[in-house]
C-alpha positions as CSV (number, residue, x, y, z in Angstrom):
1,M,1.9,15.7,-13.5
2,R,3.9,16.0,-10.4
3,I,3.2,12.9,-8.3
4,L,4.9,12.4,-4.9
5,G,5.7,8.9,-3.8
6,L,5.3,8.4,0.0
7,V,6.5,5.4,1.9
8,P,5.4,5.2,5.5
9,A,7.6,3.0,7.6
10,R,7.1,3.0,11.4
11,G,9.7,1.2,13.4
12,G,7.4,-0.4,16.0
13,S,6.1,-3.5,14.4
14,K,4.8,-5.9,17.1
15,R,4.1,-9.0,15.0
16,L,7.3,-8.9,13.0
17,P,9.8,-6.7,14.7
18,G,12.2,-4.8,12.5
19,K,10.5,-6.0,9.3
20,N,11.1,-2.9,7.3
21,V,14.9,-3.3,7.4
22,R,14.9,-7.1,7.6
23,L,16.6,-8.6,4.6
24,L,14.5,-10.2,1.9
25,G,16.3,-11.6,-1.1
26,G,19.5,-9.9,0.1
27,K,18.2,-6.3,0.6
28,P,16.0,-4.6,3.2
29,L,12.3,-5.0,2.8
30,I,11.7,-1.3,2.3
31,A,14.3,-1.3,-0.6
32,W,12.0,-3.4,-2.8
33,T,9.4,-0.6,-2.8
34,L,12.0,2.2,-3.1
35,D,13.7,0.5,-6.1
36,T,10.4,0.0,-7.9
37,A,9.2,3.5,-7.2
38,H,12.4,5.1,-8.5
39,R,12.5,2.9,-11.6
40,S,8.9,3.8,-12.5
41,D,10.2,7.2,-13.7
42,C,6.9,8.8,-13.0
43,L,7.3,10.2,-9.5
44,V,8.8,13.6,-8.8
45,D,10.4,12.2,-5.6
46,V,10.1,9.3,-3.2
47,V,9.8,10.3,0.5
48,V,10.1,8.0,3.5
49,S,8.3,9.0,6.7
50,T,9.7,7.1,9.7
51,D,10.4,7.4,13.4
52,D,13.2,4.9,13.3
53,P,16.9,5.9,12.6
54,A,17.7,2.5,11.2
55,I,14.9,2.7,8.7
56,A,15.9,6.3,7.8
57,A,19.4,5.2,7.1
58,A,18.4,2.2,5.0
59,A,15.9,4.4,3.0
60,A,18.5,7.1,2.3
61,S,21.0,4.5,1.1
62,F,18.5,3.4,-1.5
63,G,17.9,6.9,-2.8
64,A,14.8,8.0,-0.8
65,T,14.3,11.5,0.6
66,V,14.1,11.3,4.4
67,P,13.2,14.8,5.8
68,G,14.1,13.9,9.4
69,L,12.3,11.6,11.8
70,R,8.5,12.1,12.1
71,P,7.1,13.6,15.3
72,H,6.4,11.3,18.2
73,F,2.6,11.8,18.0
74,L,2.7,10.4,14.5
75,A,4.7,7.3,15.6
76,T,2.1,5.6,17.7
77,D,-0.2,2.7,16.9
78,E,-3.1,5.2,16.8
79,A,-1.5,7.5,14.2
80,G,-3.4,7.2,10.9
81,S,-1.7,7.0,7.5
82,A,-3.5,10.1,6.3
83,D,-2.1,12.2,9.2
84,V,1.4,10.8,8.5
85,A,1.0,11.6,4.8
86,I,-0.3,15.1,5.4
87,H,2.7,15.9,7.7
88,A,5.2,14.6,5.1
89,L,3.4,16.4,2.3
90,D,3.4,19.7,4.1
91,V,7.1,19.4,4.8
92,W,7.9,18.4,1.2
93,E,5.7,21.0,-0.5
94,S,7.0,23.8,1.7
95,A,10.5,23.2,0.3
96,Q,9.8,21.8,-3.2
97,G,6.5,23.2,-4.4
98,A,3.0,21.8,-4.9
99,V,2.3,18.4,-6.3
100,D,-0.8,17.1,-8.2
101,G,-1.0,13.8,-6.3
102,V,0.4,11.7,-3.4
103,M,0.9,8.0,-4.0
104,L,1.1,6.0,-0.8
105,L,3.3,2.9,-1.2
106,Q,3.4,0.7,1.9
107,P,6.8,-1.1,2.2
108,T,5.0,-4.3,3.4
109,S,3.8,-4.8,-0.2
110,P,7.2,-5.4,-1.8
111,F,6.2,-7.0,-5.1
112,R,4.0,-4.3,-6.7
113,S,5.4,-3.8,-10.2
114,I,6.7,-0.8,-12.1
115,E,3.8,-1.2,-14.5
116,T,1.3,-0.9,-11.7
117,I,2.7,2.4,-10.6
118,Q,2.8,3.7,-14.1
119,R,-0.7,2.5,-14.8
120,A,-1.9,4.2,-11.6
121,V,-0.4,7.5,-12.6
122,A,-1.9,7.4,-16.1
123,T,-5.3,6.4,-14.8
124,F,-5.2,9.2,-12.2
125,G,-4.5,11.8,-14.9
126,D,-7.1,10.4,-17.2
127,Q,-9.8,10.4,-14.5
128,G,-9.2,14.0,-13.5
129,F,-7.2,13.3,-10.3
130,H,-10.0,11.2,-8.8
131,P,-8.8,9.2,-5.7
132,L,-7.5,5.8,-6.8
133,V,-7.1,2.7,-4.7
134,G,-5.4,-0.7,-5.4
135,V,-7.8,-3.6,-5.2
136,S,-7.5,-7.3,-5.9
137,P,-10.0,-10.2,-6.2
138,A,-11.3,-11.1,-2.8
139,E,-9.9,-14.4,-1.5
140,S,-13.3,-15.3,0.0
141,H,-16.4,-14.0,-1.7
142,P,-18.6,-12.1,0.8
143,A,-21.5,-14.2,-0.2
144,W,-19.7,-17.1,1.5
145,C,-18.8,-15.2,4.7
146,F,-20.6,-15.7,8.0
147,S,-20.7,-14.6,11.6
148,V,-20.9,-17.2,14.3
149,A,-23.9,-16.5,16.6
150,E,-24.7,-18.0,20.0
151,Q,-24.4,-21.8,20.2
152,G,-22.3,-21.8,17.1
153,S,-25.0,-21.1,14.5
154,L,-23.9,-19.5,11.2
155,Q,-25.4,-16.2,10.1
156,P,-24.6,-14.9,6.6
157,F,-23.1,-11.5,6.4
158,L,-24.9,-10.7,3.1
159,A,-28.4,-11.5,1.9
160,M,-27.5,-12.7,-1.6
161,G,-29.9,-15.6,-2.0
162,N,-28.2,-18.9,-2.5
163,T,-24.8,-18.6,-0.7
164,F,-23.7,-21.9,-2.1
165,A,-24.1,-20.8,-5.8
166,R,-21.2,-21.7,-8.0
167,S,-18.5,-19.1,-7.9
168,Q,-18.8,-18.2,-11.6
169,E,-22.4,-17.2,-10.9
170,L,-21.5,-14.6,-8.3
171,P,-20.7,-11.0,-9.1
172,A,-17.0,-10.2,-8.9
173,A,-15.8,-9.1,-5.5
174,Y,-12.7,-7.1,-4.7
175,A,-10.8,-6.2,-1.6
176,V,-8.6,-3.2,-0.9
177,N,-5.1,-4.7,-0.9
178,G,-3.0,-1.8,0.6
179,A,-0.4,-1.9,-2.1
180,M,-1.2,1.5,-3.7
181,Y,-3.3,4.6,-3.0
182,L,-3.2,7.8,-5.1
183,I,-5.0,11.0,-4.2
184,S,-4.7,14.7,-4.8
185,P,-3.4,16.9,-1.9
186,K,-6.7,18.8,-1.8
187,D,-8.7,15.6,-1.4
188,L,-6.3,14.2,1.2
189,R,-6.4,17.3,3.3
190,R,-10.1,17.6,3.1
191,E,-11.1,14.0,3.6
192,R,-8.1,13.0,5.8
193,S,-8.4,9.5,4.2
194,F,-6.9,7.6,1.3
195,L,-10.2,5.8,0.8
196,P,-12.8,8.5,0.6
197,A,-16.3,7.8,-0.7
198,G,-16.4,7.3,-4.4
199,A,-12.7,6.4,-4.8
200,K,-11.9,4.6,-8.1
201,A,-10.4,1.1,-8.3
202,L,-7.1,0.1,-9.8
203,I,-7.5,-3.7,-10.2
204,M,-4.3,-5.7,-9.5
205,D,-4.7,-9.4,-10.5
206,N,-1.2,-10.7,-9.6
207,P,-1.3,-12.3,-6.2
208,A,2.4,-11.6,-5.5
209,E,1.8,-7.9,-6.0
210,T,-0.9,-7.8,-3.4
211,L,0.9,-9.7,-0.6
212,D,0.9,-7.5,2.6
213,I,3.6,-8.7,5.0
214,D,2.4,-8.5,8.6
215,T,3.2,-11.8,10.2
216,A,6.0,-14.5,10.1
217,W,3.7,-16.6,7.9
218,D,3.5,-13.7,5.4
219,W,7.3,-13.4,5.5
220,M,7.7,-17.1,4.6
221,I,5.4,-16.6,1.6
222,A,7.5,-13.6,0.6
223,E,10.7,-15.6,0.8
224,A,9.2,-18.3,-1.3
225,I,8.1,-15.7,-3.9
226,V,11.7,-14.4,-4.1
227,E,13.2,-17.9,-4.2
228,H,11.1,-19.0,-7.1
229,Q,11.0,-15.6,-8.8
230,L,7.2,-15.5,-8.7
231,Y,6.9,-11.7,-8.6
232,P,5.9,-9.8,-11.8
233,S,8.6,-9.8,-14.5
234,V,8.4,-6.0,-14.7
235,L,9.2,-5.7,-10.9
236,L,13.0,-5.7,-11.3
């Protein structure tokens, strides 16, 4: 199989400015994803799509392919990951030939392991190139989630009977973690989504792998993970 790794890295983070090139454990945040992707030895190339020259330079220094800066219309808050990916895929395939799959690896999930990437590729092939999405156990079970109505009254989101049942009595619930998406170019171009109906789950149990850095609080957690080496042993 020819699987293309794609790392989308826009420069305009509002909650944590400059996060993609901010140093984590002595190297830019984006480098954690690039190093792991390269060391997995199952991706035909690792492409970074960015609108930021500093991110482009950092990515290139860690071995990524950076085919120029992405167009302005793909660098806004409204630009979707599918549109960004299709643009990068079109550029890459026009020069290097067709691929069987596109693996989206967000740089804000720095602790996904080599094993997870390899397992995703193997599963993708075994399941006939069916769209695959990384999920992890939900932090709060949906049976215990509520909306707050007028005058502060709680309204359950789901009608699952006794919402105060013991956790071990509830069916397992998973949340999309954003750490890994894998889809065929045909499905991506047709659905224009990395999460089409019927996508298959790749379960990721390690909480460090599924950390998604978006705020200063998330960054503090990432620094603690690095300091205490709590990331998967097969990460580096």
